[in-house]
NUVEXRO-582440 format. One record per residue (C-alpha): residue in one letter; x, y, z; chain. Coordinates in steps of 0.5 Angstrom, whole numbers, plus 2048, in hexadecimal, padded with zeros to 3 digits. Layout:
residues N
 rest  px  py  pz kette
    A   X   Y   Z     A
...
//
This chain:
residues 321
 rest  px  py  pz kette
    M 821 7FE 7FC     A
    T 826 7F9 7FE     A
    R 82A 7F6 7F8     A
    Q 826 7EF 7F5     A
    W 82C 7EB 7F5     A
    I 82E 7E5 7F8     A
    R 827 7E1 7F9     A
    Q 824 7DD 7FF     A
    C 820 7D8 801     A
    R 81E 7D4 806     A
    L 819 7CE 807     A
    Y 816 7CB 80D     A
    V 812 7C5 80E     A
    G 80F 7C4 815     A
    T 80E 7C9 81A     A
    G 813 7CB 820     A
    S 818 7C6 822     A
    E 816 7C1 81D     A
    A 816 7C5 817     A
    I 81A 7C2 812     A
    D 81F 7C7 80E     A
    V 820 7C5 807     A
    S 823 7CB 804     A
    D 829 7C9 802     A
    L 826 7C4 7FD     A
    R 823 7C7 7F5     A
    I 81C 7CA 7F7     A
    R 817 7CC 7F2     A
    F 811 7D0 7F4     A
    N 80B 7D3 7F1     A
    V 807 7D8 7F6     A
    E 800 7DB 7F5     A
    M 7FC 7DF 7F9     A
    A 7F6 7E5 7F8     A
    T 7F1 7E9 7FB     A
    R 7EC 7E3 7FB     A
    S 7EA 7DE 801     A
    T 7EC 7D8 7FD     A
    P 7F3 7D6 801     A
    W 7F9 7D8 7FD     A
    R 7FD 7D2 7FB     A
    A 805 7D0 7FA     A
    D 808 7CB 7F6     A
    V 80E 7C9 7F8     A
    T 813 7C4 7F5     A
    I 819 7C1 7F9     A
    S 81F 7BD 7F4     A
    N 823 7B7 7F7     A
    L 81F 7B7 7FE     A
    S 821 7B2 803     A
    N 81E 7AB 803     A
    E 81D 7AC 80A     A
    T 81B 7B3 80A     A
    A 816 7B2 805     A
    N 813 7AC 809     A
    K 812 7B1 80F     A
    I 80E 7B6 80B     A
    S 80A 7B0 808     A
    K 808 7AE 80E     A
    N 804 7B4 810     A
    E 809 7B6 816     A
    Y 80A 7BD 813     A
    A 804 7C0 811     A
    K 807 7C7 80F     A
    V 80B 7CB 80B     A
    T 80F 7D1 80B     A
    L 812 7D5 805     A
    Q 817 7DB 806     A
    A 81A 7DE 800     A
    G 81D 7E4 7FD     A
    Y 824 7E7 7FD     A
    D 829 7E9 802     A
    G 826 7EF 806     A
    N 81F 7EE 803     A
    F 81D 7E7 806     A
    A 816 7E5 808     A
    T 811 7DF 809     A
    I 80D 7DF 802     A
    F 809 7D9 805     A
    D 807 7D6 80B     A
    G 801 7D0 80A     A
    Q 7FF 7CA 80B     A
    I 801 7C3 807     A
    V 7FB 7C0 803     A
    Q 7FF 7BC 7FE     A
    K 806 7B8 7FE     A
    R 808 7B5 7F8     A
    G 80F 7B1 7F8     A
    P 814 7AF 7F8     A
    A 814 7AE 7F1     A
    R 819 7AE 7EB     A
    E 81A 7B4 7E7     A
    T 820 7B2 7E4     A
    P 824 7AC 7E3     A
    V 829 7AF 7E9     A
    D 823 7B4 7EC     A
    T 81E 7B3 7F0     A
    Y 818 7B8 7F3     A
    F 813 7B8 7F8     A
    N 80D 7BD 7F7     A
    I 809 7C1 7FC     A
    Q 802 7C4 7FB     A
    A 800 7C9 801     A
    R 7FB 7CE 803     A
    T 7FA 7D3 807     A
    E 7F6 7D2 80D     A
    Q 7F3 7CC 80A     A
    T 7F0 7C9 811     A
    A 7EC 7CF 812     A
    Y 7EA 7D1 80C     A
    S 7E7 7C9 80B     A
    Y 7E5 7C8 812     A
    A 7E3 7CE 816     A
    V 7DC 7CE 818     A
    M 7D7 7D3 81C     A
    S 7D1 7D3 81F     A
    K 7CE 7D9 822     A
    T 7C9 7DF 822     A
    L 7CA 7E6 823     A
    A 7C5 7EB 825     A
    S 7C1 7F0 821     A
    G 7C5 7F7 822     A
    H 7CC 7F3 820     A
    T 7D1 7F6 81B     A
    F 7D5 7F3 816     A
    R 7DB 7F3 81A     A
    D 7D7 7EF 81F     A
    Q 7D6 7E9 81A     A
    V 7DE 7EA 818     A
    D 7DF 7E8 820     A
    A 7DA 7E3 820     A
    C 7DE 7E0 81A     A
    L 7E5 7E1 81E     A
    D 7E3 7DE 824     A
    A 7E1 7D7 81F     A
    L 7E8 7D8 81C     A
    K 7EC 7D8 822     A
    P 7EC 7D1 824     A
    Y 7F0 7D0 81E     A
    G 7F5 7D6 81F     A
    I 7F2 7DC 81C     A
    S 7F1 7E3 81F     A
    A 7F0 7EA 81C     A
    G 7F4 7ED 817     A
    N 7F3 7F3 813     A
    I 7EB 7F4 814     A
    P 7E9 7FB 811     A
    D 7E3 7FF 814     A
    L 7DD 7FB 811     A
    G 7D8 801 813     A
    S 7D3 802 818     A
    V 7CD 7FF 815     A
    K 7C9 7FC 81A     A
    M 7C4 7F6 818     A
    P 7BD 7F6 819     A
    R 7BD 7EF 81A     A
    G 7C0 7E9 81E     A
    R 7C5 7E5 81A     A
    A 7C6 7DD 81A     A
    M 7CD 7DC 818     A
    F 7CD 7D4 816     A
    G 7D2 7D0 812     A
    M 7D9 7D1 80F     A
    V 7DD 7D7 811     A
    R 7DF 7D9 80B     A
    H 7D8 7D9 808     A
    Q 7D7 7DE 80E     A
    L 7DC 7E2 80C     A
    R 7DB 7E2 804     A
    T 7D4 7E5 806     A
    I 7D7 7EB 80A     A
    G 7DC 7EC 805     A
    Q 7D7 7ED 7FF     A
    A 7D3 7F1 804     A
    V 7D8 7F6 806     A
    G 7DC 7F6 800     A
    A 7E2 7F3 802     A
    S 7E7 7ED 800     A
    W 7E9 7E8 806     A
    W 7EF 7E3 807     A
    I 7F3 7DF 80C     A
    K 7FA 7E1 80C     A
    G 800 7DF 812     A
    G 7FA 7DD 817     A
    K 7F6 7E4 816     A
    L 7F0 7E5 813     A
    Q 7F1 7EB 80D     A
    I 7EB 7EF 80B     A
    V 7EC 7F4 806     A
    K 7E7 7F9 803     A
    Y 7E6 7FA 7FB     A
    G 7E9 800 7F9     A
    E 7EE 7FF 800     A
    T 7F5 7FC 801     A
    L 7F8 7F9 807     A
    S 7FD 7FE 80B     A
    G 804 7FF 80A     A
    N 80A 800 805     A
    T 809 801 7FE     A
    V 80E 7FD 7F9     A
    V 810 801 7F4     A
    L 811 7FD 7EE     A
    N 816 800 7E8     A
    S 81C 7FD 7E5     A
    G 820 7FF 7EB     A
    T 81D 7FB 7F0     A
    G 81C 7F5 7EC     A
    M 817 7F5 7E6     A
    I 818 7F0 7E1     A
    G 815 7F3 7DA     A
    M 80F 7F7 7D9     A
    P 808 7F7 7DD     A
    V 802 7F6 7D9     A
    Q 7FC 7F8 7D9     A
    T 7F6 7F4 7D9     A
    M 7EF 7F4 7D6     A
    D 7EC 7F5 7DC     A
    G 7EF 7FB 7DE     A
    G 7F5 7F8 7E3     A
    V 7FC 7F7 7E2     A
    E 801 7F1 7E2     A
    A 808 7F1 7E4     A
    R 80E 7ED 7E6     A
    C 814 7EE 7EA     A
    L 81A 7EB 7ED     A
    L 817 7E7 7F3     A
    N 815 7EC 7F8     A
    P 812 7E9 7FF     A
    R 810 7F1 800     A
    L 80A 7F1 7FC     A
    E 804 7EE 7FF     A
    V 7FD 7ED 7FD     A
    G 7F8 7F3 7FE     A
    G 7FE 7F7 7FE     A
    V 800 7FD 7FA     A
    V 805 7FD 7F4     A
    Q 808 803 7F0     A
    I 809 802 7E9     A
    D 80B 808 7E5     A
    E 806 80A 7E0     A
    S 80B 80B 7DA     A
    S 80D 804 7DB     A
    I 807 800 7DA     A
    Q 805 7FD 7D3     A
    R 7FE 7FE 7D1     A
    T 7F9 7F9 7CF     A
    K 7F8 7F8 7C8     A
    L 7F1 7FB 7C6     A
    T 7EC 7F7 7C1     A
    L 7E8 7F9 7BB     A
    T 7E2 7FC 7BE     A
    S 7DB 7FC 7BB     A
    T 7D6 7FC 7C0     A
    E 7D5 803 7C5     A
    S 7D7 7FF 7CC     A
    E 7DD 7FC 7C9     A
    K 7DF 804 7C7     A
    V 7DE 806 7CE     A
    Q 7E2 800 7D1     A
    Q 7E8 802 7CC     A
    S 7E8 809 7CE     A
    W 7E7 807 7D5     A
    L 7EE 803 7D5     A
    Q 7F2 808 7D1     A
    N 7F1 80D 7D7     A
    S 7F1 807 7DD     A
    I 7F8 807 7DF     A
    A 7FA 80A 7E5     A
    A 7FD 811 7E5     A
    D 800 810 7EC     A
    G 802 809 7EA     A
    L 7FF 806 7F1     A
    Y 7FC 7FF 7F0     A
    K 7F9 7FA 7F5     A
    I 7FC 7F3 7F4     A
    V 7F6 7EE 7F3     A
    F 7FA 7E8 7F1     A
    L 801 7E6 7F2     A
    S 806 7E0 7F1     A
    H 80D 7DF 7F3     A
    I 811 7DA 7EF     A
    G 818 7D7 7F0     A
    D 81D 7D2 7EE     A
    T 823 7D2 7F3     A
    R 828 7CE 7EE     A
    G 824 7D2 7E8     A
    T 823 7D9 7E5     A
    E 81B 7DA 7E8     A
    W 81B 7DE 7EE     A
    Y 815 7E3 7EC     A
    S 80F 7E6 7EF     A
    D 809 7E8 7EA     A
    I 803 7EC 7EC     A
    V 7FC 7EE 7E9     A
    G 7FA 7F5 7EC     A
    I 7F4 7FA 7EC     A
    P 7F5 802 7EC     A
    L 7F3 805 7F2     A
    S 7F0 80B 7EF     A
    G 7EC 80A 7E9     A
    K 7E7 805 7E7     A
    F 7E8 7FE 7E5     A
    I 7E4 7F8 7E1     A
    P 7E3 7F2 7E4     A
    K 7E4 7EC 7E0     A
    R 7DF 7E8 7DC     A
    V 7DA 7EF 7DB     A
    S 7D6 7EF 7D5     A
    Q 7D7 7F4 7D0     A
    E 7CF 7F6 7D0     A
    T 7D0 7F8 7D8     A
    F 7D7 7FB 7D8     A
    A 7D4 802 7D7     A
    D 7D0 800 7DE     A
    V 7D6 7FD 7E2     A
    T 7DC 802 7E1     A
    G 7DB 805 7E8     A
    Y 7DD 7FE 7EB     A
    I 7E2 7FE 7EF     A
    A 7E6 7F7 7EF     A
    Q 7E8 7F4 7F5     A
//
């Protein structure tokens, strides 16, 4: 892997030739994304922005924000979305001002895409997805990763009416898949499957910070130097021996003992985890320049959160999203 040194960061507000490049100023950001339909979010703060530029952004002349970050040799876009709130300019210290931007990915499509279509009997889940894509097309959304959704044909017709996001949520629940929109592409990933692409290896030599920690629901949390190659729905490999096991509690009931025993053996032996949550934190004039991930094992089982102890024995076969 390329040596991770010489930070790189570019921030553009706007699109095309009208985009404003504010990369030379101090930029602080927090980007969060997950395997869920809710738009991903970015919180970006720009220091000492000129009044002229701040006024242009405040007047809604530029509704898009593109953030690129990483290191020399490993540098890519980590967020591309629409601005939903602007605050500032406001004074942060007696000598410094700030301008804050809150943005979300594909917010317009998520909030306003609607559909009204009837599918005849004999249609498939893929036909339903294609109908949703037709409704998303006016918002610039096209097909991304769409897995095989099976060949089951519906015995009855179906009226697809209302918000597209609601229709996609219903389809996802039926086929066992998560969906989200990234970079103008609809991504659908089945539970237990991942996006195709390279596996990112995390260890002390590739930028891992501290020790990964096992979570109480069988996943793993880890921090590394900011890495734009990490991708929600993608795969990360972490050496089993480097993961700190979660602290077990004293057990009293039989179901608690089952859970404790399961947790002791839940760490993936092959070290392969599906990334279900990813955040990038950075400060171009500070020390923060990290990526935080939450992963679930590709092999084995995963305990969904908020499962009662009484029902634990019945859900150990659950495969996480």
